[in-house]
C-alpha positions as CSV (number, residue, x, y, z in Angstrom):
1,M,87.4,83.9,64.8
2,S,87.0,81.5,68.0
3,K,87.2,82.7,71.6
4,T,90.6,81.1,72.0
5,N,92.0,83.1,69.3
6,A,91.1,86.3,70.7
7,E,94.5,88.3,71.9
8,I,93.3,90.8,75.7
9,N,95.3,93.5,76.1
10,V,95.2,95.3,79.6
11,T,96.6,98.3,81.1
12,V,96.5,99.7,84.6
13,T,98.0,102.7,85.9
14,F,97.4,103.9,89.1
15,R,97.1,107.5,89.9
16,H,98.5,108.9,92.9
17,T,99.3,105.3,94.5
18,D,102.1,103.2,94.6
19,A,101.7,100.6,92.5
20,T,101.2,96.4,94.4
21,E,101.8,93.2,91.6
22,A,99.0,91.7,94.0
23,L,96.8,94.4,93.0
24,K,97.3,95.2,88.8
25,T,97.2,91.2,88.8
26,F,93.8,91.1,91.0
27,V,92.7,93.6,88.0
28,T,94.2,91.6,85.2
29,D,92.5,88.6,86.4
30,K,89.2,89.7,86.6
31,L,89.2,91.7,84.1
32,V,90.2,88.6,81.6
33,Q,87.5,86.6,83.0
34,C,84.3,88.6,82.1
35,I,85.5,90.8,79.3
36,K,86.5,86.6,77.9
37,K,82.9,85.7,78.5
38,Y,81.1,87.9,76.0
39,V,83.9,88.9,73.9
40,N,85.3,87.3,71.0
41,H,87.5,89.2,69.3
42,N,91.2,91.3,69.6
43,T,90.2,93.9,73.1
44,D,92.0,97.0,74.1
45,V,91.2,97.0,77.9
46,R,92.7,100.7,80.3
47,A,92.0,100.6,83.8
48,V,92.5,102.8,86.1
49,L,92.5,103.0,89.6
50,S,93.3,106.2,91.7
51,V,93.3,107.2,95.2
52,E,92.1,110.6,96.5
53,K,91.7,111.6,99.7
54,R,89.2,108.5,101.5
55,D,88.4,108.1,97.5
56,H,89.6,104.5,95.5
57,S,88.0,104.9,91.9
58,V,88.7,102.3,89.5
59,E,87.6,103.3,85.8
60,V,87.9,101.0,82.5
61,H,87.6,100.9,79.3
62,I,87.2,98.4,77.5
63,R,86.8,98.3,73.5
64,S,87.3,95.7,71.2
65,K,85.0,95.1,67.1
66,G,82.1,97.4,67.0
67,F,81.6,98.6,70.4
68,D,83.2,100.9,73.6
69,I,82.5,100.3,77.0
70,S,83.6,102.2,79.7
71,A,82.8,101.6,83.8
72,K,83.2,103.5,87.1
73,E,82.6,102.7,90.4
74,V,83.9,104.1,94.1
75,T,84.9,102.9,97.3
76,D,86.6,103.0,100.1
77,D,89.0,100.0,98.4
78,L,90.4,100.0,95.4
79,Y,90.0,95.4,95.4
80,S,85.9,96.2,96.3
81,A,86.3,99.1,93.6
82,T,86.9,96.9,91.1
83,D,84.6,94.0,92.1
84,A,82.1,96.8,91.2
85,V,83.5,98.3,88.5
86,V,83.7,93.7,86.9
87,D,79.5,93.7,87.5
88,N,79.4,97.1,86.2
89,L,81.2,95.4,83.3
90,H,79.3,92.4,83.1
91,A,75.9,93.8,82.3
92,Q,77.1,95.5,80.1
93,L,78.2,93.3,78.4
94,R,75.4,91.1,78.3
95,K,73.7,93.9,77.2
96,Q,75.6,94.5,74.2
97,K,76.1,90.5,73.6
98,E,72.3,90.0,73.5
99,R,71.8,93.1,70.9
100,I,74.1,91.2,68.8
101,T,72.3,87.4,68.7
102,Q,68.5,89.5,68.1
103,R,70.1,90.9,65.1
104,A,72.3,88.0,63.9
105,A,68.5,86.1,64.4
106,K,66.7,89.0,63.1
107,A,68.8,88.9,60.1
108,A,68.5,85.0,59.6
109,N,64.8,85.6,60.4
110,A,64.2,88.0,57.2
111,A,67.0,85.9,55.1
112,S,64.6,83.3,55.4
113,I,60.9,84.7,54.7
114,L,62.8,85.8,51.4
115,E,64.3,82.2,50.5
116,T,60.0,81.3,50.8
């Protein structure tokens, strides 16, 4: 399946705060941009934005073929928490992709050794 056919379903939930279209669009765009770079399968993403006193937190769960990833960040602002959680997800997704490509390379190497 090519990257253009991959479907990314993003669900944004607000807890203890008013839902604004600008914030929802910001979170959705950031997550889709991050995920498209590393994942080429259909993906479900759940983002929970919550406010408790002065703590603004963003929690994201990504479920795709073969893996589940979650990240949570707490800051003084929902926008900066979103940026921090996307940075965290970049690192996790990059590591996951490296694992997959290394396994594929080892399997190809083992197959070529067996053929000779």
